[in-house]
N, CA and C atoms as an extended XYZ file, in Angstrom:
240
Properties=species:S:1:pos:R:3:atomname:S:1:resname:S:1:resid:I:1 pbc="F F F"
N       -84.876      123.146      161.454 N   UNK     1
C       -83.706      123.972      161.248 CA  UNK     1
C       -83.406      124.072      159.758 C   UNK     1
N       -82.946      125.246      159.338 N   UNK     2
C       -82.624      125.505      157.944 CA  UNK     2
C       -81.109      125.606      157.804 C   UNK     2
N       -80.489      124.817      156.902 N   UNK     3
C       -79.051      124.972      156.695 CA  UNK     3
C       -78.740      126.358      156.144 C   UNK     3
N       -77.751      127.017      156.707 N   UNK     4
C       -77.389      128.351      156.256 CA  UNK     4
C       -76.262      128.283      155.233 C   UNK     4
N       -75.157      127.694      155.589 N   UNK     5
C       -74.025      127.618      154.676 CA  UNK     5
C       -72.998      126.660      155.250 C   UNK     5
N       -72.295      125.988      154.384 N   UNK     6
C       -71.221      125.123      154.844 CA  UNK     6
C       -70.014      125.981      155.189 C   UNK     6
N       -69.379      125.618      156.268 N   UNK     7
C       -68.205      126.339      156.746 CA  UNK     7
C       -67.151      125.335      157.182 C   UNK     7
N       -66.037      125.860      157.610 N   UNK     8
C       -64.998      125.067      158.248 CA  UNK     8
C       -64.709      125.669      159.600 C   UNK     8
N       -64.349      124.831      160.539 N   UNK     9
C       -63.835      125.315      161.808 CA  UNK     9
C       -62.329      125.085      161.739 C   UNK     9
N       -61.573      126.118      162.039 N   UNK    10
C       -60.110      126.081      161.989 CA  UNK    10
C       -59.595      126.093      163.415 C   UNK    10
N       -58.748      125.123      163.729 N   UNK    11
C       -58.150      125.026      165.058 CA  UNK    11
C       -56.662      125.313      164.936 C   UNK    11
N       -56.229      126.381      165.595 N   UNK    12
C       -54.818      126.764      165.571 CA  UNK    12
C       -54.110      126.146      166.761 C   UNK    12
N       -52.901      125.626      166.562 N   UNK    13
C       -52.226      124.940      167.666 CA  UNK    13
C       -51.807      125.857      168.808 C   UNK    13
N       -51.650      127.146      168.558 N   UNK    14
C       -51.183      128.060      169.603 CA  UNK    14
C       -52.272      128.444      170.596 C   UNK    14
N       -53.523      128.257      170.196 N   UNK    15
C       -54.636      128.687      171.056 CA  UNK    15
C       -55.685      127.577      171.146 C   UNK    15
N       -56.577      127.741      172.049 N   UNK    16
C       -57.712      126.821      172.149 CA  UNK    16
C       -58.896      127.380      171.378 C   UNK    16
N       -58.699      128.529      170.734 N   UNK    17
C       -59.779      129.174      169.998 CA  UNK    17
C       -60.067      128.432      168.699 C   UNK    17
N       -61.294      128.563      168.257 N   UNK    18
C       -61.673      128.028      166.957 CA  UNK    18
C       -62.231      129.170      166.125 C   UNK    18
N       -61.944      129.122      164.840 N   UNK    19
C       -62.427      130.142      163.912 CA  UNK    19
C       -63.335      129.470      162.901 C   UNK    19
N       -64.469      130.084      162.614 N   UNK    20
C       -65.364      129.579      161.584 CA  UNK    20
C       -65.091      130.358      160.314 C   UNK    20
N       -64.787      129.630      159.237 N   UNK    21
C       -64.428      130.241      157.969 CA  UNK    21
C       -65.267      129.649      156.845 C   UNK    21
N       -65.537      130.458      155.841 N   UNK    22
C       -66.158      129.936      154.628 CA  UNK    22
C       -65.093      129.140      153.877 C   UNK    22
N       -65.492      128.315      152.918 N   UNK    23
C       -64.493      127.595      152.130 CA  UNK    23
C       -63.479      128.538      151.465 C   UNK    23
N       -63.939      129.662      150.940 N   UNK    24
C       -63.033      130.620      150.298 CA  UNK    24
C       -62.056      131.220      151.320 C   UNK    24
N       -62.543      131.527      152.515 N   UNK    25
C       -61.671      132.085      153.555 CA  UNK    25
C       -60.622      131.071      154.004 C   UNK    25
N       -61.020      129.799      154.111 N   UNK    26
C       -60.054      128.776      154.496 CA  UNK    26
C       -58.986      128.616      153.422 C   UNK    26
N       -59.380      128.621      152.164 N   UNK    27
C       -58.404      128.525      151.073 CA  UNK    27
C       -57.420      129.686      151.141 C   UNK    27
N       -57.931      130.887      151.333 N   UNK    28
C       -57.054      132.060      151.434 CA  UNK    28
C       -56.112      131.933      152.619 C   UNK    28
N       -56.631      131.473      153.754 N   UNK    29
C       -55.799      131.309      154.942 CA  UNK    29
C       -54.674      130.317      154.658 C   UNK    29
N       -55.003      129.162      154.085 N   UNK    30
C       -53.996      128.136      153.822 CA  UNK    30
C       -52.973      128.606      152.785 C   UNK    30
N       -53.417      129.336      151.779 N   UNK    31
C       -52.476      129.873      150.787 CA  UNK    31
C       -51.494      130.835      151.447 C   UNK    31
N       -51.991      131.738      152.279 N   UNK    32
C       -51.103      132.685      152.986 CA  UNK    32
C       -50.168      131.928      153.922 C   UNK    32
N       -50.703      130.921      154.608 N   UNK    33
C       -49.912      130.148      155.559 CA  UNK    33
C       -48.767      129.433      154.843 C   UNK    33
N       -49.076      128.755      153.747 N   UNK    34
C       -48.029      128.051      153.000 CA  UNK    34
C       -47.026      129.016      152.368 C   UNK    34
N       -47.478      130.185      151.971 N   UNK    35
C       -46.555      131.189      151.417 CA  UNK    35
C       -45.598      131.677      152.508 C   UNK    35
N       -46.106      131.813      153.721 N   UNK    36
C       -45.291      132.279      154.839 CA  UNK    36
C       -44.321      131.202      155.331 C   UNK    36
N       -44.721      129.943      155.188 N   UNK    37
C       -43.886      128.818      155.643 CA  UNK    37
C       -43.645      127.859      154.471 C   UNK    37
N       -42.801      128.254      153.522 N   UNK    38
C       -42.609      127.439      152.316 CA  UNK    38
C       -42.049      126.045      152.597 C   UNK    38
N       -41.392      125.865      153.742 N   UNK    39
C       -40.868      124.526      154.052 CA  UNK    39
C       -41.988      123.508      154.285 C   UNK    39
N       -43.221      123.976      154.479 N   UNK    40
C       -44.359      123.079      154.663 CA  UNK    40
C       -45.017      122.682      153.341 C   UNK    40
N       -44.600      123.329      152.257 N   UNK    41
C       -45.185      123.021      150.958 CA  UNK    41
C       -44.721      121.647      150.489 C   UNK    41
N       -45.653      120.913      149.934 N   UNK    42
C       -45.338      119.581      149.441 CA  UNK    42
C       -44.433      119.644      148.212 C   UNK    42
N       -44.734      120.546      147.288 N   UNK    43
C       -43.941      120.724      146.074 CA  UNK    43
C       -43.920      122.207      145.738 C   UNK    43
N       -42.844      122.926      146.121 N   UNK    44
C       -42.782      124.372      145.890 CA  UNK    44
C       -42.913      124.778      144.423 C   UNK    44
N       -42.712      123.850      143.504 N   UNK    45
C       -42.860      124.163      142.074 CA  UNK    45
C       -44.325      124.200      141.665 C   UNK    45
N       -45.183      123.601      142.466 N   UNK    46
C       -46.614      123.562      142.176 CA  UNK    46
C       -47.277      124.831      142.716 C   UNK    46
N       -48.218      125.417      141.982 N   UNK    47
C       -48.909      126.620      142.482 CA  UNK    47
C       -49.565      126.366      143.841 C   UNK    47
N       -49.542      127.389      144.694 N   UNK    48
C       -50.138      127.271      146.030 CA  UNK    48
C       -51.607      126.873      145.970 C   UNK    48
N       -52.320      127.418      145.007 N   UNK    49
C       -53.748      127.112      144.886 CA  UNK    49
C       -53.966      125.605      144.709 C   UNK    49
N       -53.140      124.958      143.914 N   UNK    50
C       -53.261      123.518      143.712 CA  UNK    50
C       -52.870      122.748      144.965 C   UNK    50
N       -51.840      123.210      145.661 N   UNK    51
C       -51.429      122.546      146.892 CA  UNK    51
C       -52.524      122.620      147.950 C   UNK    51
N       -53.142      123.794      148.059 N   UNK    52
C       -54.220      123.979      149.038 CA  UNK    52
C       -55.414      123.103      148.678 C   UNK    52
N       -55.769      123.053      147.407 N   UNK    53
C       -56.904      122.222      147.005 CA  UNK    53
C       -56.630      120.757      147.308 C   UNK    53
N       -55.395      120.314      147.096 N   UNK    54
C       -55.033      118.933      147.423 CA  UNK    54
C       -55.181      118.683      148.931 C   UNK    54
N       -54.737      119.646      149.758 N   UNK    55
C       -54.907      119.507      151.207 CA  UNK    55
C       -56.383      119.367      151.566 C   UNK    55
N       -57.207      120.219      150.994 N   UNK    56
C       -58.637      120.193      151.306 CA  UNK    56
C       -59.299      118.910      150.822 C   UNK    56
N       -58.804      118.353      149.727 N   UNK    57
C       -59.384      117.132      149.171 CA  UNK    57
C       -58.928      115.866      149.889 C   UNK    57
N       -57.764      115.914      150.546 N   UNK    58
C       -57.170      114.670      151.049 CA  UNK    58
C       -56.961      114.601      152.556 C   UNK    58
N       -57.049      115.715      153.259 N   UNK    59
C       -56.746      115.679      154.686 CA  UNK    59
C       -57.499      116.793      155.413 C   UNK    59
N       -57.344      116.848      156.710 N   UNK    60
C       -57.958      117.920      157.498 CA  UNK    60
C       -56.945      118.469      158.494 C   UNK    60
N       -55.658      118.260      158.210 N   UNK    61
C       -54.640      118.789      159.110 CA  UNK    61
C       -53.319      118.958      158.390 C   UNK    61
N       -52.463      119.781      158.989 N   UNK    62
C       -51.124      120.029      158.474 CA  UNK    62
C       -50.196      120.125      159.672 C   UNK    62
N       -49.208      119.228      159.721 N   UNK    63
C       -48.254      119.261      160.824 CA  UNK    63
C       -47.272      120.400      160.583 C   UNK    63
N       -47.254      121.343      161.506 N   UNK    64
C       -46.399      122.523      161.398 CA  UNK    64
C       -45.001      122.196      161.899 C   UNK    64
N       -44.954      121.504      163.006 N   UNK    65
C       -43.711      121.023      163.605 CA  UNK    65
C       -44.103      119.849      164.502 C   UNK    65
N       -43.143      119.076      164.991 N   UNK    66
C       -43.511      117.937      165.819 CA  UNK    66
C       -44.428      118.351      166.988 C   UNK    66
N       -45.598      117.733      167.011 N   UNK    67
C       -46.551      118.022      168.082 CA  UNK    67
C       -47.434      119.233      167.853 C   UNK    67
N       -47.206      119.983      166.789 N   UNK    68
C       -48.022      121.177      166.488 CA  UNK    68
C       -48.743      120.936      165.169 C   UNK    68
N       -50.071      120.867      165.255 N   UNK    69
C       -50.870      120.530      164.079 CA  UNK    69
C       -51.951      121.579      163.867 C   UNK    69
N       -52.037      122.067      162.647 N   UNK    70
C       -53.107      122.954      162.218 CA  UNK    70
C       -54.223      122.045      161.710 C   UNK    70
N       -55.457      122.230      162.203 N   UNK    71
C       -56.559      121.354      161.824 CA  UNK    71
C       -57.756      122.167      161.342 C   UNK    71
N       -58.517      121.580      160.417 N   UNK    72
C       -59.752      122.192      159.949 CA  UNK    72
C       -60.767      121.084      159.686 C   UNK    72
N       -62.019      121.398      159.961 N   UNK    73
C       -63.092      120.423      159.801 CA  UNK    73
C       -64.297      121.100      159.164 C   UNK    73
N       -64.935      120.406      158.244 N   UNK    74
C       -66.153      120.927      157.624 CA  UNK    74
C       -67.283      120.858      158.633 C   UNK    74
N       -68.062      121.925      158.704 N   UNK    75
C       -69.235      121.981      159.571 CA  UNK    75
C       -70.376      122.623      158.809 C   UNK    75
N       -71.588      122.314      159.213 N   UNK    76
C       -72.751      122.955      158.636 CA  UNK    76
C       -73.404      123.794      159.720 C   UNK    76
N       -73.457      125.070      159.475 N   UNK    77
C       -74.113      125.974      160.420 CA  UNK    77
C       -75.598      125.994      160.096 C   UNK    77
N       -76.421      125.994      161.115 N   UNK    78
C       -77.870      126.005      160.904 CA  UNK    78
C       -78.496      127.166      161.643 C   UNK    78
N       -79.617      127.556      161.162 N   UNK    79
C       -80.372      128.650      161.776 CA  UNK    79
C       -81.716      128.067      162.204 C   UNK    79
N       -82.041      128.250      163.470 N   UNK    80
C       -83.319      127.678      163.944 CA  UNK    80
C       -84.450      128.664      163.830 C   UNK    80
């Protein structure tokens, strides 16, 4: 098998669906998400890009509300 590209799988709490995103797509998604829900931002004075990078570097989930968690995991897609 030949590695094609590293991706992330994004799990949304509202559905059982999973989305495969490139690293750039996941960053864009998280930036839009945090912009839409500023109460989830760790430090609103810090640029969203830095907050998202910190999330990607330190965790794989974000609690949206009690019991509702947005999760993402690094995966390697392969082509046989």
